[in-house]
N, C-alpha and C positions, 0 to 999 in steps of 0.2 A: 924602737923594737916593739913597744907596746902597740903602736899602730899597725905594725905588720901582723902581730898575733891576732888583732881584732878582725881582720878581713875574713879568715876562714869561719870564725864564729858568726859573723854577719851573713855570709853566704849560706851557712847552714840554717840560720834562722829564716832567711828568705825562702829557701827550698822547702822547709817544713810548712811555712805559711802558704806557699803555692800549692803544695800537696793537699793541705787542709781545704783550700778554696776549691780545688778540682773535686775533692771528695764531696764537699757540700753541694756543688753544682750537679754532680752525677747522681746524688741521692734524690734530687727533685724529680717529680713525675713529668713525663712528656705531656705537652698540651693535648687535650682531647681532640679527636678528628672532627672535622667540620661535618655536621649532620647533613644527611641527604635531604634535598628539598622535598616537600610533599608532592605526590603525583598529581598531575592535572591533565586534562584533555578537553578539546573543544569539539562539539558535535554540531552539525548543521543539516537541515532538511529544506529542500526547495522544490516546489512544483513549478517548472519552467513555463508551462502553458504554451509550448511550441506545437500547437495542434493546427496544422494547415487546414484551412477551410472552416475552422470553428473559432479561430482567434484572430486578433488584430495585430498587424505589424510584425508578423512572424519573422520575416527576413531581417528587418531592422533591429528587432530586439535581440535576435540570435547573434547579430554581428558584434554587439557590445556586451552580451551576457557572459560569455565564457571567461573573459578576463576578470569580470566582476566576481564570479564564483571563485576563481583562483585567489583573488585578493582577500577573500574571507579567511584564508589560511586555516580552515578547519582541519582538525586531525582526522575526522571521519565525516564524509559528505555523502548524503543520500539525495539523489536527484530523480525527479519524475517528469514525464511528458517531454523528453528529448527523443523524438521518434526518428528523425532523419539521420542517416549515416553520416552525412557531412557535419551536422551539428554535434553528434556524438564524438566524432574525430576531433573537432575543434576544441571540445572541452578536454579531451585527453591530452591534447597538445598543450593547452593552457596550464593544466595541472602539472605536466612534465614529470621528471624523474623523482620529484619530491613525494610522489604518491605511487609507491611500488605496487599497491593493490588497486586494481581497477577491474570491477566485475560488472557484467551485464548478462541478460538472457538473450540468446539468439532468436531472431525472428522465427515465428511459427505461424504460417499464413492460414492453415486450416486444421480441422479436427479429424480429417479423414485418414484412415490407415492406407487406403488406396486412392490413387489419383482419379477423380471423377471430373471430367470437363465441366466447367461452369457454363460455357457457351457452346452452342452447336457450331458446326463448321462455318456456316454463312449467317448465323443468327445476328451477329453484331455489326454486320457490314454497314447498314444504314446509319446506325448510331455512331460508328467510327467516322464515317464520311461527314456526318453533321458536325461532330466535335472538331475534326481537322479543318473544316472550312469555316467554322464559326469565329475563329480568331481568339477564342477564350484561353487557349493554352499559352498565348503570348501576353496575356494580361498579368497584372500584379498577382502574386500568389494568393493574397487575401481575397481577391474577387473571383478567382478562377472557378471554383466549384459552383458558386451561385450563378455565374455566367453560363456554365454548361447546363445546369438544371433548367434555366430559363430558355436558352436557345434550342435545346434538344429534348425538351420534355416529351414531345410526341414520340420521337425515335426511341428514347430510353423506356418509355411506357409500353412499347411494342415488343420488348424482349423480357425474358424471365428475370425475376428478382435476383436470382443467384448470378446471372450473367451481368446484370447492371451493377450489382454490388462488387463483383470481381473487377470489372473494368475501372471502377472509381476508387477501389480500395488499394490498388497496387502501388508499389513504391515508385514507379516511373510515371510518365504521362500515359494517357488512356490508350493511345495507339501502341505504345510500348508494352502495355499489359495484355494486348489482344492475344498474342501467341500463348502466353501463360494460361489465359482463361480458356483456350481451346484444348488444352491438354490437362489442366488441373483446375484448382479453384483458389480464390483468395477471399476467405470468409471474414477476415478481420481488417480493420482500417490500418493504413500505413504499412501494408504488406505484412501484417502480423507482428509488427514491432511492439515491444512492451514499454519502451520509453523510460526504462528503469536503470539506474546506475548506482553502484556503491564504490566509492573511492576512499582510500585511507593512506596516511603516512606510515601506518604500521603494517608489518607483514601479516599475512593470513596463515594461520596454522591449519585451518580446514575451511572448505567452502561447500555450498550446497545451494540449490534453487528449487522452486516449485512453480508450476503453472496452475493458476486458479481458474476455475470455470467462469466464463464471462461471455458476453455477447457484444459485438460491435468493435470493442477495443480489447486487446489482450491485457490480462492482469496476472501478476505473479509476485514472488518475493525472493530476495537474495539473502543468503546467510553467509557470514564470515566469522570465524573464531579468530579475533585479532589479538596480536601480542602487544599489549599496551603497557604504559607505566603502572597500571593497576593490576597487571598480570593478564591472563587470558580473559577476554570479554566476548560474550556471545552477542553478535550484532545482526539485526534484521532490518532490511530496507524493503518497503512495499508501497503499493498503491492499490486501494480497493475501488470497486465500481461505485459510482454515485447513485444514490437512491432518489428517484423522482416519480411523480405521478404520471409524467409524460413517458410512456413506454417506447421512446425512440430507440432505434437500433443500437445507439451508443450508450444508452442508459438503462438501468435495471430497477427492479423492485426490491423491497426490503428483504424478501426471502432469499434472493440470490446473494445479496451482500452478507446475509447471515451465514449462508453456506460457505462463502469465501472466508469469513472470520472463523468458522468452525475448522476449516482446513488449515488456516494459518496457525491457529492455536495447537493443532496436532503437529504441524510442521515444526513449530518452535520446540515443542517437547521432544520430538524425535531427533531434531538436529542437535540439541544439547546432549541427548543421550548417545549420539553417534549412530543412530539407526535410520536416519532419513535416507531415502533413496533405496531402501531395501524392501519396499513393498508396504502396503497398508497405510500409506500416507494420506490418501484422499485424492482430491482432484488433481491428477496429473503430476505427481511427484517425479523428479528426475534425479539421477545419481550424479554426484560430483566427487570432490575429494574425500567426503565423509567426515565424520567427527572423530574425536580421539578415543571414543569407546568409553561407555560408562557415564552415568549421570554425574554432574558435578555442581558445585554451588558458586561458580563464577558469575559475576554480574551479567545482566542482560540489558540490551538496548533495543527498542523497537521504534523505528523512525519512518516517516513518510506521510503522504496524504491518505489518511484512513477513511476520508469521506464521511466521517461522523464526529460528533463532539458534544460537550456539555454546554450549558448556558452560563453567562456571566454578565458583567456590567454593560458591555457594548455589543454583545452578540447573543444569538438565540441557540438553543439546543437543536441538534439535528441528528436523528436516530440515536438519541442519548443512551438507549438501553444497550446498544452495542459498545459504546464507550464504557459504560458501567461494568460490562463483563471483563474488560481488561483491568479496570481498577480492582474489581473483586478477585482477579487472578494475581494480585500483588504488585501490579505496575503502578508507578506514581508519575505525576506530571508536575515537575517543579515550575514549568511555565504557567500552567493553569492555576497553580496554588499561589502564585505571586500576585499580591493586590495590584489592581490597575492593569492587568494583562489585557491585550487587545486581540481583535479578530485576526485571522490569517487570510480569510476570504471575505472581503469587505465591500459593502454596497458603495462606499465613496471612492473605490478604486475605479478610475476611468476605463479600465479594460474589462470590468465586470458588467455583464448585462443580464437582465431577467433573473436577478437573484432576489427572492422575497425578503430575506433578512441576512444580516452579517453572521458569519459562522467562524468557529475555530475548528478546522478540520485537519490542519497540518500539525503533527505531533512529534515530540521526542519523549518517549516514555522509558523509564528506567526501573530496574528491579535488582536488589541484591548488592548495591553499593554501600558497604559498611564504612562508618567513620569518614563520610564524604558529604559535601554540600554541592548544590547546583545553582548556578547563576544563569537565568534564562534571558533571552532578548529576542526582539523581532527586527529583522534586517531587510535590506533591499526594498525599502519603502519609498525613498525619495525618487522623483521622476528624473530621467536621464534623457539626453538628446538621442532621438531615434528617427531613422528614415522610414516613413510610411508610404503607402500607395499614393497619397495626396501631397506628399512633401514632408519637410522636417517637422517634428513635434516633440514635446516633452511628455514622456509616458513612463510609468513604472516598468520594471523589467518583466513583470508577469502579472496575471490576474490574482496570483497568490503571493503573499509576502513570505519571506524565509523565516524560519524559527531556528534559534541557536541555543545551545546549553553548554556552559563551561562547568565541568565536573572537577572539583578540587578535593584532594584528600586532606586529612587533618594531621 
């Protein structure tokens, strides 16, 4: 009987112990949530150098370039000098759905409000006949323009400069441009293409663009307010005209580049304030989605071939006073501040010709990133297998090397 009486007491003791254990467990605090990883994003800028008639192995390099750019897996990619529609489409295909934001500026072949024919009705007949019978248009794309210039120098010399420029600047072959030149004009190379593109893995909250005054080749800038891990970031992608003493139709003096920079700085200010495209922008502003209204302190990125830069260990300054203006405006270059940084336009690049010194002209400049650090790099340097007009060769993807910046929050 004693044993039977002990069971209830034992069960009661166990129950009390279990309750005490549960009570002790429930009084302990839940483990803290896993902290969010710090924000980061990778930026890349690349001047592709796909300038037909002025560059080597354009077709061969374009054939392997677009997949290489997609393989960079940059979160924001600014490209320059991709002029041909087929090359632009190939890059968009390579980037795919991973990049919901793909922005460019539509071709703008002339500055005229009204269509003024570049060529008289029969003015270009002899030049067209010469070009069609010369065989030049069946040649490799790298040699085509030089062939036409040599074979038909007399016929092209007998027509007006505006007519000759229109015939040779158009997006199709010369004969295909003839009709356009009889009813309008093509004042800019590549049919007025800007060659500029901005792609991002992030959605764009606002977009805008500007056409900058230039000669020979169209220049402009693209703006997107991107929804990034850092919050909204004002992002600008551009290419300015190169300064040279040779006043060729495709190149300009320092005064015109200065005017482009003036207009770009105004555009940056107005795009951030949400007033770009509403007038007073300077050279050729165009309206787009607009800003969010009101100036803010979100970070700013300025990327592209600015055609100027400072000096350092292995490169010389080029129009450095224009670079200094951006630094004085509060922009910083983690790439240029990194010891041992290298040129982006380099004399030892086999695609570079007639360059008096190596330069750093391709930039990713940032402003307003608080509690963040930047890790820069130079990419797309190694030669790749490329088909050229004279056969297979190993060449870099461009005469410019890509620059990259990984921005990491703390």
